[in-house]
N, C-alpha and C positions, 0 to 999 in steps of 0.2 A: 861853514854856513853861518850867516848873520843870525845871532840869537837875541837881537834887540826886540823888545815888545813895544816900547813907547815911541812909535814913529808918527809922522803927520797923518798918515792914512789910518792908523790905529785910533787916532782921536776923531777923525771925520766920520768913520763908520759907526762907532757907538753914538756919536752925536746925532746922526740921522735916525738911528734906532730909538734914541731917547724921544725925539719929537713924534715919531710914528706911534710909539707905545704910550705916550701921554694921552694922545687922542683915543687910543684903544681903551684905556682905563676910564677916561672921562665918559665915554659912551656906555661902557659896560655897567658902570655904577648908576647911570641915570636912565637908561633906556627902558628898564622895567617900570620906573615911576612915570615916564613919559607915556608909555602904552596904557598904564592903568588910569592916569588922570585925563589924558586927551581922548582916549577911545573907550574907557570903561572896561579894559581887558581884565580877564581873570589872571591869577598868579601863574597858572600854567601857560596861558597865551602870551603873557608878558615875558615869561622865561624863554619861550620859543623865540621871541624876537631877539633876546640876548644871545641865544645859542646859535641862531642862523648865521650870525656874523662869523663865528668860528667854523661852522660847516662850510661856508663859502671859502674860507681860507684853506680848508682841507681839500676842496675841489681843485682850487688853483695849484696847490702844491703837488697834487697827484698828477694833474694833466699837463702842467707847464714846467715843473721842476726839471724835467729831463732836457728841456731846451735851453737851460742856462748856459751850458758850455757851447751849444751850437750858435745861439744868438749873440752870446757875449755877456759876461757878468754885469758890466756897467750898463750896457744898453738895456738889458732886461730889468735892472733896478730902476732906471729912469722911466721906462714904460709903466712899471708898477706904481711909482710915486705920482706920475702925472695922472694915471687912471684914478688913483685914490683921491687926489686933489679935486678932480672934476666931479666924482660921484658924491663928494661931501656937500656940493650944492643941492643935491636932491633932498636932503633932510628938511630943507626949508619948505618943500612943496608937498610933503606927505599929508594925505587927507583921510587915510583909512589904514586899518591893520594889515590888509592885504598888500597895500603899497609899502608899508613899513617892512613887511617880511621880504619883499623883493629888494628894497634898497639895502637892507642889512645883509642879505645874501651876496649881492653884487659888491658891496663895500668890503665884505669879508674876503672875497676873491682878490680884490686889489691889495688888501693888507697882507694876505698870504703870500702874494707874489713879492711884495717889498721885503717882508721879514725873512723870507727864504733867501732872497738875494743878499741881504745884509749879513745873515749868518753864514752863508756860503763864502762870501768875500772875506769875512774875518777868519774863517777856518783856513782859507788859502794864504792869508797874510801871516798867520802865527807860525813861528818856528816849532816843529813837531815836539822837540824836547821840552818846550814850555807851554804846550797847548792847554793843559789843565789850568795853569796859572793865568794864562792869557784869556781863556774863556771866562774864568772867574771875574777878571777885571772888566771884560766886555759886558757881562751881564749886570754889572753895576749900573749901566745905563737903564736897564729894565727895573732895577731896584729903585733908582731915583724916580723913574716914571710911575712906578706903582705907589710911590708916596705922593707925588704931585697930582697925578691924574684923578684918583678918587676924591681927594680933598677938594680939588678944583671943581670937579663935577658936582659934588654935594653943595658947594658954596653957590655956584652959578645957577643950579636948579632949585635952590632953596625957596625962591618966590614963584616958581612955576614958569619962569621965562626960559624956555628951552632953545629959543633962537640964539641966545648967548652961548649955550652949550655947544650947539652945532657950529658956531663961528670958530670954535677952537680948532676944529678939523682943518679949516682953510688955512689958518695961521701955521699949524704944526706941519702940514704937508708941504706948504710953500717953503718953510724953513728947511725941511729935510731935502727938498729939491735943490736948494742953494748949496748945501753941504755936499750933496752927491755930485754936483757938477765938478767940484775940485778933487774928488776922490780918484786916486790912481789905482787901478785894479789890475792885478796880474791875471792874464787870460791863459787858458790851457790850450796848447797846440795839439789838436786831435789828429790822429792819423785818419786816412781815408776810410779805413775799416771801422774805426770808432765812430766816424760821422755817419756811415751807413747804418750802423747798429743803433745809434741814437735816434735816427729818423724813423726807424721801424716802430710801429705802434703796437706794442705787446706788453704784457705785465712785467716782463723782465726789464724793460727799458723804463717803465713808469716807476718801479720800486727797486730799492736796494733791500733785498729780502733778508739779508743777515742783520739789518738794522731793526727789523720789525719786532722781534721778541722784547728787546729793551724798550722800544717805543710803546708797545702795548702795556708794559709795566708802568711807564710814565702816564699813559692814558688813564689807567685805572686810578692812579694817584691823583691826577688833576680832575678827574670826575668828582672825587671827594672834595677837593679844594674849591671847585666851582660853586658849591653852595655858599661859601663865604663871599666869593667874588660878586655873585649876582643878588644875594638876598640880605646882605648886611643891614642896609637901611630899613628894610621891611621887618627884619628880625628885632631890631633895637627900638623901633618906633613905639612910643608910649611907655617905655621902660626906664629904669634908672640908668641904663647904659646909653640912652639916646644922646646925651650931651657930649659923651666922649667918643661916639661912633665915628665922627669925622676924623679923629686922630688914630683910629685903629690901624689904618693903612700906614701911617707914619711908624707905628710900633712894628708892624710887619717889615717895613723897609729898613728899620734900624737893625733888626735881627738878620735880615738878608745881607745888609751892608757888612756887618761883622763877619758873616759866614763867607762871603765872596772874597774878602781881603785875606782870609786865612786858609781856607780849605783847598784852594787850587794848588798851592805849593805842596800841601800834604799829599794830595792825590798824585802829583808828579813823583814824589819821593817814596811814598809808602803804599800806593794803590788805593782802590776805591772803598774797600770794606771798612777801613778804619774811620771813614767819615760818613759813609752813606747810612750805616746802621744807626748811629746816634741821630742822624737827620730824620729818619723815619720815627724813631722813638719820640723825639722832640715834637714832631708834628702831631702824632697820635695823642700824646698827653695834652698838648695845648688845645687841640680840637675838643677833647673831652671837657676841659676847663671852660673853653669858650661856650660850650653848650649848656653848662650848668651854673656858672657863676652869675651873680647879680651885683658884684662889687667892681666898680669902675677900675680901680688900680690893678686888681687881679685880671680883669678882662684885657687890659692893655699889656700886661706882662705875658699873658697867653699869646697875644699878637706878636710879641717880640720872638718868642720861641717858635711860633708857627712860621714866621719869616725865615728863621734860621734853618728850619727843616726844609722848607719849600725850595730854597735856593740850591741846596745840595742835590736834591733828587734829580732835577732836570739837568743841571750842568754836568754832573758826574756821568749820568747815562748818555748824554750827548757826546761827552769827551770820549767815552768808550767806543761808541759806534763810529765816530769820526776817525779815531786812531786806527781803526781797522779798514777804512775805506780806501780804495785806489784813488789817486789824485784826480783822475779824469772822471770819477763818479762822485766827487764831493757834493756837487749840486744835487744829484739824485738822492744821496745819502741824507743830507740835511733836510731836504724837502720830505722824504719818507718819514724821518723821525718826527718832524714838526707836524706833518699831516695826521699821522696816527695819534700823536699826543693831543692834537686839536679835537679829535673825536670826544675825548673825555670832557674837555672844557665846553664843547658845543652841545653835546647831548645832556650834560649834567643839569643845566638850568631847567630844561623842559621836564626831564624825568623827576628831578628832585622837587620841582614845583608841584607835580602830581602827588608826590609823597608827602609834602607839607600839608596838602589838603586833607590827607588821611590821618596823619599822626602828629602834625604840628612841627614847629621849628626845632624844638629841643630834641625830640626823638630822631628827626631827620639828621641832625648833626651827629648824634651818637651812631647812627648807621654809617655815616661818613667816616667815623673813627675805624669801624670794622673794615670798611672798604680800603682804607689806607694800609691796614695790616695785611690785607690780601695782596696788595701791591708789594709789600715787603717780602712776603713769602714767594711771590713770583720772581723778584730780583734774586733771592737766594738760590732758587732752583735754576734759573737761567744763567746766572753769572757768578754770584757771590761765593757759592761753594767751590767753584773751580779756582777762584783766586785764593780762597782759604787753603786749598790743597797745594797751590803753587804760588807762594807769596810774591814772587817776582813778576807775575803776570799782571796784565792790565785788562 
């Protein structure tokens, strides 16, 4: 079997992912400020606007993920990208918080469909023996986007001109559409029995249940991280950290970049525990420093180690569930994993926004440290201890 990673299609798929994810981060970092300044929304209301995007993604992953093999991977991807491009125009017409909620929910559904399609395609392209390494490289596109998107959003929204922010979506999705046109996608040949099973509308067809436990583990982890994603600008406003806040995501991306270049091969050769445990520790310590420091250099260093930990948790957990999935269920497996994980990122901003109102930013972030350690305990019980007892297992 061909063991090459760096093919033309391997470049096109992450490229399309990069463009979609840049817009995701541009909006995520600015939508809270847009809701607060344009409509006078509270922190909790603005957090809900941020979180509904991810909830929309969860809905589309759960309801449409099972149709990827039936409709065809490339066709489903093109539908999602076109849908996302068209809904991006709606941001220019928003006149109320209620309308903002609807647009965010629908846009999130489009993003969920495209991101599921892209991750399903890359899982199908990668040779199984190099899947950990390949996914690590693939997620570099998200690493780059997580550096470019927030910084671009903060710059464009700096003077309150949100039309410039919303224009990014049109450019990004159009670029992704162009790349997707040239993407050659291997399609699964389903038997007639598999087709009949996929058409049935029942929970077994909507979800890959053996992917749920590790997906919930990731969900809890990303619930903790969502506080950084959504409230960084508000947290640092008026403090000594405000001037370097724009660069915090660059620090996260630098840590993620180093992690993705090195940990995929280690996973393939030595299993998940050797890398995922340091990842959790790096995140928890850096989140604690993030919550308590007022020194810009230390703040940015915490971002570097936070990024190092973040990249490991998601990619390792996804590699584990994908490696256990039947090929004809890859689409359902990736959509299940992403959908459950999205619950954490989606619910986090609204729930943590309420917590901020009660205890303030610092204590909220310290609570997030504890939540990340709960996720570590879940990983160990669900998977880590089994690998520890049987080192050759994945």
